[in-house]
Phi, psi and omega in degrees: 000135181282167184292328179292323177293321179294322180292319180290328178294327179289341180281350180291148181293141176232145180220160174239143180195181183256138178285124180245351179205139178222027186285339183267160177281129177060019179223136174235158177250125184243130176263123179251122179261146174219156181249132176235158178251130178295133186296319184273312187268351177062017178276141177279128180243150179255123178243144179226157179217144179261139178236138173271125191237137178280123179235090186302313186273348182071035184282327188283147178233162180300132180099346178290148173261120188234160174250131182237157182229143177293143181211183179294158177297127180256338176200194182300322185247340186274117176227013182228155176227155182284130177260309187201152171266112184288311174209146183283150179284177182286341183287343182278000000 
C-alpha cells in the first residue's frame, strides 16, 4: 500500500464500543456509547447507537471491547469493519 493510501485510510472515522451480538456470519453488532450534556439542565446523558460491523475471521465475542473503522458499504446495513479487539470480555 502506498503512503497516500495509508494517509487517506487514517482519515476514516473510528469508534470504540462493546460487542452485543454475534449471531450472524461474519457480522457483529457493536454498541457505541457517547455522553452528551443537556442544553438547559446541564445534566450528562448517555446515548448509544448500534453498528453492524464486518468481522471476517469471526474473532470477536459478546462482551469484547472493539475498535471499528468506517468502510465502503458491504450490505444493506454494514458500513463498518473490525480493526482490533481492545480487550476481551468476561465470557472468555
